[in-house]
PDB file of N, CA, C and O in Angstrom:
ATOM      1  N   UNK A   1      36.932 -41.306 -38.028  1.00  0.00           N
ATOM      2  CA  UNK A   1      37.101 -39.881 -37.776  1.00  0.00           C
ATOM      3  C   UNK A   1      36.435 -39.058 -38.878  1.00  0.00           C
ATOM      4  O   UNK A   1      35.697 -38.118 -38.583  1.00  0.00           O
ATOM      5  N   UNK A   2      36.688 -39.404 -40.158  1.00  0.00           N
ATOM      6  CA  UNK A   2      36.092 -38.658 -41.261  1.00  0.00           C
ATOM      7  C   UNK A   2      34.576 -38.773 -41.266  1.00  0.00           C
ATOM      8  O   UNK A   2      33.881 -37.831 -41.647  1.00  0.00           O
ATOM      9  N   UNK A   3      34.067 -39.914 -40.847  1.00  0.00           N
ATOM     10  CA  UNK A   3      32.620 -40.108 -40.799  1.00  0.00           C
ATOM     11  C   UNK A   3      31.994 -39.177 -39.773  1.00  0.00           C
ATOM     12  O   UNK A   3      30.920 -38.624 -40.011  1.00  0.00           O
ATOM     13  N   UNK A   4      32.651 -39.000 -38.639  1.00  0.00           N
ATOM     14  CA  UNK A   4      32.141 -38.072 -37.619  1.00  0.00           C
ATOM     15  C   UNK A   4      32.075 -36.653 -38.155  1.00  0.00           C
ATOM     16  O   UNK A   4      31.086 -35.950 -37.947  1.00  0.00           O
ATOM     17  N   UNK A   5      33.110 -36.239 -38.834  1.00  0.00           N
ATOM     18  CA  UNK A   5      33.138 -34.886 -39.388  1.00  0.00           C
ATOM     19  C   UNK A   5      32.018 -34.713 -40.403  1.00  0.00           C
ATOM     20  O   UNK A   5      31.348 -33.680 -40.418  1.00  0.00           O
ATOM     21  N   UNK A   6      31.812 -35.702 -41.238  1.00  0.00           N
ATOM     22  CA  UNK A   6      30.737 -35.644 -42.227  1.00  0.00           C
ATOM     23  C   UNK A   6      29.382 -35.493 -41.550  1.00  0.00           C
ATOM     24  O   UNK A   6      28.574 -34.663 -41.967  1.00  0.00           O
ATOM     25  N   UNK A   7      29.122 -36.282 -40.512  1.00  0.00           N
ATOM     26  CA  UNK A   7      27.842 -36.190 -39.793  1.00  0.00           C
ATOM     27  C   UNK A   7      27.666 -34.822 -39.144  1.00  0.00           C
ATOM     28  O   UNK A   7      26.569 -34.264 -39.167  1.00  0.00           O
ATOM     29  N   UNK A   8      28.722 -34.282 -38.571  1.00  0.00           N
ATOM     30  CA  UNK A   8      28.632 -32.962 -37.941  1.00  0.00           C
ATOM     31  C   UNK A   8      28.287 -31.909 -38.982  1.00  0.00           C
ATOM     32  O   UNK A   8      27.429 -31.058 -38.747  1.00  0.00           O
ATOM     33  N   UNK A   9      28.947 -31.960 -40.122  1.00  0.00           N
ATOM     34  CA  UNK A   9      28.662 -30.997 -41.192  1.00  0.00           C
ATOM     35  C   UNK A   9      27.222 -31.142 -41.676  1.00  0.00           C
ATOM     36  O   UNK A   9      26.536 -30.138 -41.868  1.00  0.00           O
ATOM     37  N   UNK A  10      26.757 -32.359 -41.873  1.00  0.00           N
ATOM     38  CA  UNK A  10      25.381 -32.579 -42.328  1.00  0.00           C
ATOM     39  C   UNK A  10      24.368 -32.060 -41.317  1.00  0.00           C
ATOM     40  O   UNK A  10      23.370 -31.449 -41.699  1.00  0.00           O
ATOM     41  N   UNK A  11      24.611 -32.294 -40.051  1.00  0.00           N
ATOM     42  CA  UNK A  11      23.694 -31.815 -39.011  1.00  0.00           C
ATOM     43  C   UNK A  11      23.664 -30.294 -38.980  1.00  0.00           C
ATOM     44  O   UNK A  11      22.600 -29.698 -38.813  1.00  0.00           O
ATOM     45  N   UNK A  12      24.815 -29.666 -39.138  1.00  0.00           N
ATOM     46  CA  UNK A  12      24.865 -28.203 -39.108  1.00  0.00           C
ATOM     47  C   UNK A  12      24.208 -27.577 -40.335  1.00  0.00           C
ATOM     48  O   UNK A  12      23.638 -26.490 -40.235  1.00  0.00           O
ATOM     49  N   UNK A  13      24.275 -28.235 -41.481  1.00  0.00           N
ATOM     50  CA  UNK A  13      23.708 -27.681 -42.709  1.00  0.00           C
ATOM     51  C   UNK A  13      22.224 -27.985 -42.888  1.00  0.00           C
ATOM     52  O   UNK A  13      21.576 -27.340 -43.713  1.00  0.00           O
ATOM     53  N   UNK A  14      21.673 -28.919 -42.166  1.00  0.00           N
ATOM     54  CA  UNK A  14      20.276 -29.321 -42.324  1.00  0.00           C
ATOM     55  C   UNK A  14      19.293 -28.159 -42.212  1.00  0.00           C
ATOM     56  O   UNK A  14      18.392 -28.077 -43.046  1.00  0.00           O
ATOM     57  N   UNK A  15      19.406 -27.252 -41.233  1.00  0.00           N
ATOM     58  CA  UNK A  15      18.436 -26.148 -41.165  1.00  0.00           C
ATOM     59  C   UNK A  15      18.455 -25.268 -42.412  1.00  0.00           C
ATOM     60  O   UNK A  15      17.409 -24.754 -42.808  1.00  0.00           O
ATOM     61  N   UNK A  16      19.606 -25.083 -43.033  1.00  0.00           N
ATOM     62  CA  UNK A  16      19.692 -24.245 -44.219  1.00  0.00           C
ATOM     63  C   UNK A  16      19.039 -24.906 -45.426  1.00  0.00           C
ATOM     64  O   UNK A  16      18.436 -24.221 -46.252  1.00  0.00           O
ATOM     65  N   UNK A  17      19.147 -26.192 -45.536  1.00  0.00           N
ATOM     66  CA  UNK A  17      18.559 -26.916 -46.659  1.00  0.00           C
ATOM     67  C   UNK A  17      17.044 -26.928 -46.549  1.00  0.00           C
ATOM     68  O   UNK A  17      16.355 -26.739 -47.552  1.00  0.00           O
ATOM     69  N   UNK A  18      16.514 -27.146 -45.364  1.00  0.00           N
ATOM     70  CA  UNK A  18      15.065 -27.244 -45.193  1.00  0.00           C
ATOM     71  C   UNK A  18      14.383 -25.882 -45.174  1.00  0.00           C
ATOM     72  O   UNK A  18      13.158 -25.812 -45.274  1.00  0.00           O
ATOM     73  N   UNK A  19      15.145 -24.799 -45.050  1.00  0.00           N
ATOM     74  CA  UNK A  19      14.556 -23.467 -44.967  1.00  0.00           C
ATOM     75  C   UNK A  19      14.634 -22.722 -46.302  1.00  0.00           C
ATOM     76  O   UNK A  19      14.704 -21.494 -46.315  1.00  0.00           O
ATOM     77  N   UNK A  20      14.621 -23.438 -47.407  1.00  0.00           N
ATOM     78  CA  UNK A  20      14.697 -22.801 -48.716  1.00  0.00           C
ATOM     79  C   UNK A  20      13.421 -22.026 -49.006  1.00  0.00           C
ATOM     80  O   UNK A  20      12.329 -22.413 -48.591  1.00  0.00           O
ATOM     81  N   UNK A  21      13.584 -20.919 -49.729  1.00  0.00           N
ATOM     82  CA  UNK A  21      12.422 -20.137 -50.134  1.00  0.00           C
ATOM     83  C   UNK A  21      11.647 -20.896 -51.207  1.00  0.00           C
ATOM     84  O   UNK A  21      12.230 -21.648 -51.987  1.00  0.00           O
ATOM     85  N   UNK A  22      10.336 -20.695 -51.244  1.00  0.00           N
ATOM     86  CA  UNK A  22       9.563 -21.330 -52.314  1.00  0.00           C
ATOM     87  C   UNK A  22       9.934 -20.721 -53.667  1.00  0.00           C
ATOM     88  O   UNK A  22      10.333 -19.559 -53.743  1.00  0.00           O
ATOM     89  N   UNK A  23       9.801 -21.500 -54.717  1.00  0.00           N
ATOM     90  CA  UNK A  23      10.098 -21.023 -56.070  1.00  0.00           C
ATOM     91  C   UNK A  23       8.839 -21.185 -56.910  1.00  0.00           C
ATOM     92  O   UNK A  23       8.242 -22.261 -56.957  1.00  0.00           O
ATOM     93  N   UNK A  24       8.446 -20.105 -57.572  1.00  0.00           N
ATOM     94  CA  UNK A  24       7.298 -20.121 -58.474  1.00  0.00           C
ATOM     95  C   UNK A  24       7.823 -20.076 -59.897  1.00  0.00           C
ATOM     96  O   UNK A  24       8.765 -19.343 -60.195  1.00  0.00           O
ATOM     97  N   UNK A  25       7.207 -20.864 -60.779  1.00  0.00           N
ATOM     98  CA  UNK A  25       7.693 -21.005 -62.147  1.00  0.00           C
ATOM     99  C   UNK A  25       6.516 -20.925 -63.118  1.00  0.00           C
ATOM    100  O   UNK A  25       5.392 -21.291 -62.775  1.00  0.00           O
ATOM    101  N   UNK A  26       6.785 -20.443 -64.328  1.00  0.00           N
ATOM    102  CA  UNK A  26       5.758 -20.406 -65.366  1.00  0.00           C
ATOM    103  C   UNK A  26       5.609 -21.807 -65.954  1.00  0.00           C
ATOM    104  O   UNK A  26       6.614 -22.440 -66.277  1.00  0.00           O
ATOM    105  N   UNK A  27       4.382 -22.305 -66.100  1.00  0.00           N
ATOM    106  CA  UNK A  27       4.179 -23.635 -66.680  1.00  0.00           C
ATOM    107  C   UNK A  27       4.683 -23.748 -68.126  1.00  0.00           C
ATOM    108  O   UNK A  27       5.058 -24.834 -68.567  1.00  0.00           O
ATOM    109  N   UNK A  28       4.693 -22.636 -68.860  1.00  0.00           N
ATOM    110  CA  UNK A  28       5.118 -22.664 -70.263  1.00  0.00           C
ATOM    111  C   UNK A  28       6.575 -22.246 -70.461  1.00  0.00           C
ATOM    112  O   UNK A  28       7.200 -22.627 -71.451  1.00  0.00           O
ATOM    113  N   UNK A  29       7.114 -21.468 -69.530  1.00  0.00           N
ATOM    114  CA  UNK A  29       8.473 -20.938 -69.666  1.00  0.00           C
ATOM    115  C   UNK A  29       9.235 -21.231 -68.376  1.00  0.00           C
ATOM    116  O   UNK A  29       9.284 -20.394 -67.475  1.00  0.00           O
ATOM    117  N   UNK A  30       9.826 -22.414 -68.290  1.00  0.00           N
ATOM    118  CA  UNK A  30      10.465 -22.854 -67.050  1.00  0.00           C
ATOM    119  C   UNK A  30      11.655 -21.988 -66.637  1.00  0.00           C
ATOM    120  O   UNK A  30      12.114 -22.071 -65.498  1.00  0.00           O
ATOM    121  N   UNK A  31      12.153 -21.164 -67.546  1.00  0.00           N
ATOM    122  CA  UNK A  31      13.260 -20.275 -67.192  1.00  0.00           C
ATOM    123  C   UNK A  31      12.797 -19.074 -66.376  1.00  0.00           C
ATOM    124  O   UNK A  31      13.619 -18.381 -65.777  1.00  0.00           O
ATOM    125  N   UNK A  32      11.484 -18.819 -66.345  1.00  0.00           N
ATOM    126  CA  UNK A  32      10.923 -17.708 -65.570  1.00  0.00           C
ATOM    127  C   UNK A  32      10.631 -18.208 -64.160  1.00  0.00           C
ATOM    128  O   UNK A  32       9.742 -19.037 -63.962  1.00  0.00           O
ATOM    129  N   UNK A  33      11.382 -17.702 -63.179  1.00  0.00           N
ATOM    130  CA  UNK A  33      11.180 -18.094 -61.786  1.00  0.00           C
ATOM    131  C   UNK A  33      11.166 -16.863 -60.896  1.00  0.00           C
ATOM    132  O   UNK A  33      11.796 -15.851 -61.204  1.00  0.00           O
ATOM    133  N   UNK A  34      10.437 -16.962 -59.784  1.00  0.00           N
ATOM    134  CA  UNK A  34      10.369 -15.914 -58.765  1.00  0.00           C
ATOM    135  C   UNK A  34      10.204 -16.581 -57.410  1.00  0.00           C
ATOM    136  O   UNK A  34       9.898 -17.770 -57.321  1.00  0.00           O
ATOM    137  N   UNK A  35      10.412 -15.795 -56.352  1.00  0.00           N
ATOM    138  CA  UNK A  35      10.226 -16.315 -54.997  1.00  0.00           C
ATOM    139  C   UNK A  35       8.868 -15.944 -54.423  1.00  0.00           C
ATOM    140  O   UNK A  35       8.609 -16.186 -53.245  1.00  0.00           O
ATOM    141  N   UNK A  36       8.002 -15.362 -55.235  1.00  0.00           N
ATOM    142  CA  UNK A  36       6.637 -15.077 -54.800  1.00  0.00           C
ATOM    143  C   UNK A  36       5.695 -15.266 -55.981  1.00  0.00           C
ATOM    144  O   UNK A  36       6.136 -15.236 -57.130  1.00  0.00           O
ATOM    145  N   UNK A  37       4.401 -15.459 -55.718  1.00  0.00           N
ATOM    146  CA  UNK A  37       3.444 -15.633 -56.817  1.00  0.00           C
ATOM    147  C   UNK A  37       3.426 -14.395 -57.711  1.00  0.00           C
ATOM    148  O   UNK A  37       3.749 -13.292 -57.269  1.00  0.00           O
ATOM    149  N   UNK A  38       3.052 -14.586 -58.950  1.00  0.00           N
ATOM    150  CA  UNK A  38       2.976 -13.475 -59.885  1.00  0.00           C
ATOM    151  C   UNK A  38       2.581 -13.968 -61.264  1.00  0.00           C
ATOM    152  O   UNK A  38       2.041 -15.063 -61.419  1.00  0.00           O
ATOM    153  N   UNK A  39       2.860 -13.138 -62.266  1.00  0.00           N
ATOM    154  CA  UNK A  39       2.545 -13.456 -63.658  1.00  0.00           C
ATOM    155  C   UNK A  39       3.843 -13.594 -64.451  1.00  0.00           C
ATOM    156  O   UNK A  39       4.839 -12.933 -64.158  1.00  0.00           O
ATOM    157  N   UNK A  40       3.812 -14.456 -65.447  1.00  0.00           N
ATOM    158  CA  UNK A  40       4.949 -14.615 -66.350  1.00  0.00           C
ATOM    159  C   UNK A  40       5.051 -13.358 -67.214  1.00  0.00           C
ATOM    160  O   UNK A  40       4.057 -12.944 -67.812  1.00  0.00           O
ATOM    161  N   UNK A  41       6.229 -12.748 -67.289  1.00  0.00           N
ATOM    162  CA  UNK A  41       6.376 -11.555 -68.120  1.00  0.00           C
ATOM    163  C   UNK A  41       6.315 -11.856 -69.620  1.00  0.00           C
ATOM    164  O   UNK A  41       6.141 -10.938 -70.421  1.00  0.00           O
ATOM    165  N   UNK A  42       6.453 -13.109 -70.007  1.00  0.00           N
ATOM    166  CA  UNK A  42       6.429 -13.484 -71.421  1.00  0.00           C
ATOM    167  C   UNK A  42       5.007 -13.730 -71.906  1.00  0.00           C
ATOM    168  O   UNK A  42       4.590 -13.172 -72.921  1.00  0.00           O
ATOM    169  N   UNK A  43       4.250 -14.575 -71.174  1.00  0.00           N
ATOM    170  CA  UNK A  43       2.921 -14.968 -71.656  1.00  0.00           C
ATOM    171  C   UNK A  43       1.770 -14.510 -70.753  1.00  0.00           C
ATOM    172  O   UNK A  43       0.608 -14.592 -71.149  1.00  0.00           O
ATOM    173  N   UNK A  44       2.080 -14.033 -69.551  1.00  0.00           N
ATOM    174  CA  UNK A  44       1.033 -13.546 -68.658  1.00  0.00           C
ATOM    175  C   UNK A  44       0.357 -14.620 -67.817  1.00  0.00           C
ATOM    176  O   UNK A  44      -0.550 -14.311 -67.044  1.00  0.00           O
ATOM    177  N   UNK A  45       0.777 -15.879 -67.950  1.00  0.00           N
ATOM    178  CA  UNK A  45       0.183 -16.949 -67.141  1.00  0.00           C
ATOM    179  C   UNK A  45       0.586 -16.788 -65.678  1.00  0.00           C
ATOM    180  O   UNK A  45       1.628 -16.211 -65.366  1.00  0.00           O
ATOM    181  N   UNK A  46      -0.269 -17.316 -64.778  1.00  0.00           N
ATOM    182  CA  UNK A  46       0.065 -17.320 -63.360  1.00  0.00           C
ATOM    183  C   UNK A  46       1.237 -18.261 -63.116  1.00  0.00           C
ATOM    184  O   UNK A  46       1.289 -19.359 -63.671  1.00  0.00           O
ATOM    185  N   UNK A  47       2.180 -17.821 -62.278  1.00  0.00           N
ATOM    186  CA  UNK A  47       3.276 -18.690 -61.887  1.00  0.00           C
ATOM    187  C   UNK A  47       2.758 -19.697 -60.866  1.00  0.00           C
ATOM    188  O   UNK A  47       1.913 -19.364 -60.035  1.00  0.00           O
ATOM    189  N   UNK A  48       3.259 -20.918 -60.928  1.00  0.00           N
ATOM    190  CA  UNK A  48       2.826 -21.976 -60.015  1.00  0.00           C
ATOM    191  C   UNK A  48       3.996 -22.379 -59.123  1.00  0.00           C
ATOM    192  O   UNK A  48       5.160 -22.257 -59.505  1.00  0.00           O
ATOM    193  N   UNK A  49       3.665 -22.855 -57.937  1.00  0.00           N
ATOM    194  CA  UNK A  49       4.679 -23.277 -56.985  1.00  0.00           C
ATOM    195  C   UNK A  49       5.393 -24.514 -57.516  1.00  0.00           C
ATOM    196  O   UNK A  49       4.760 -25.519 -57.836  1.00  0.00           O
ATOM    197  N   UNK A  50       6.713 -24.429 -57.606  1.00  0.00           N
ATOM    198  CA  UNK A  50       7.504 -25.560 -58.092  1.00  0.00           C
ATOM    199  C   UNK A  50       7.698 -26.542 -56.948  1.00  0.00           C
ATOM    200  O   UNK A  50       7.990 -26.149 -55.818  1.00  0.00           O
ATOM    201  N   UNK A  51       7.532 -27.832 -57.258  1.00  0.00           N
ATOM    202  CA  UNK A  51       7.776 -28.859 -56.253  1.00  0.00           C
ATOM    203  C   UNK A  51       9.268 -28.940 -55.984  1.00  0.00           C
ATOM    204  O   UNK A  51      10.080 -28.499 -56.797  1.00  0.00           O
ATOM    205  N   UNK A  52       9.623 -29.500 -54.850  1.00  0.00           N
ATOM    206  CA  UNK A  52      11.025 -29.578 -54.461  1.00  0.00           C
ATOM    207  C   UNK A  52      11.836 -30.372 -55.477  1.00  0.00           C
ATOM    208  O   UNK A  52      11.293 -31.168 -56.243  1.00  0.00           O
ATOM    209  N   UNK A  53      13.134 -30.142 -55.469  1.00  0.00           N
ATOM    210  CA  UNK A  53      14.035 -30.814 -56.402  1.00  0.00           C
ATOM    211  C   UNK A  53      13.969 -32.327 -56.241  1.00  0.00           C
ATOM    212  O   UNK A  53      14.027 -33.056 -57.232  1.00  0.00           O
ATOM    213  N   UNK A  54      13.850 -32.807 -55.012  1.00  0.00           N
ATOM    214  CA  UNK A  54      13.812 -34.253 -54.802  1.00  0.00           C
ATOM    215  C   UNK A  54      12.561 -34.862 -55.414  1.00  0.00           C
ATOM    216  O   UNK A  54      12.601 -35.996 -55.892  1.00  0.00           O
ATOM    217  N   UNK A  55      11.456 -34.135 -55.410  1.00  0.00           N
ATOM    218  CA  UNK A  55      10.239 -34.628 -56.033  1.00  0.00           C
ATOM    219  C   UNK A  55      10.420 -34.701 -57.544  1.00  0.00           C
ATOM    220  O   UNK A  55       9.958 -35.652 -58.175  1.00  0.00           O
ATOM    221  N   UNK A  56      11.092 -33.701 -58.137  1.00  0.00           N
ATOM    222  CA  UNK A  56      11.333 -33.701 -59.576  1.00  0.00           C
ATOM    223  C   UNK A  56      12.172 -34.907 -59.981  1.00  0.00           C
ATOM    224  O   UNK A  56      11.920 -35.512 -61.023  1.00  0.00           O
ATOM    225  N   UNK A  57      13.159 -35.260 -59.178  1.00  0.00           N
ATOM    226  CA  UNK A  57      14.026 -36.379 -59.502  1.00  0.00           C
ATOM    227  C   UNK A  57      13.271 -37.702 -59.413  1.00  0.00           C
ATOM    228  O   UNK A  57      13.569 -38.632 -60.162  1.00  0.00           O
ATOM    229  N   UNK A  58      12.297 -37.799 -58.507  1.00  0.00           N
ATOM    230  CA  UNK A  58      11.529 -39.030 -58.370  1.00  0.00           C
ATOM    231  C   UNK A  58      10.578 -39.241 -59.536  1.00  0.00           C
ATOM    232  O   UNK A  58      10.195 -40.379 -59.807  1.00  0.00           O
ATOM    233  N   UNK A  59      10.191 -38.197 -60.223  1.00  0.00           N
ATOM    234  CA  UNK A  59       9.245 -38.290 -61.320  1.00  0.00           C
ATOM    235  C   UNK A  59       9.902 -38.861 -62.569  1.00  0.00           C
ATOM    236  O   UNK A  59       9.208 -39.402 -63.430  1.00  0.00           O
ATOM    237  N   UNK A  60      11.222 -38.754 -62.688  1.00  0.00           N
ATOM    238  CA  UNK A  60      11.926 -39.231 -63.892  1.00  0.00           C
ATOM    239  C   UNK A  60      12.141 -40.702 -63.863  1.00  0.00           C
ATOM    240  O   UNK A  60      12.717 -41.260 -64.798  1.00  0.00           O
TER     241      UNK A  60
END
């Protein structure tokens, strides 16, 4: 019974997880993030598209 509930919840939440907004980050200042391309307010570098969290975990 609990397994069924878990699967139902996972199926219902899947569209929200896959529809995340892109995140752009400064290569030198990882604390600087935005949801659109731009410049870092600290150093002026172009923000780059951050890879998904799962990709970051695979790199370690």
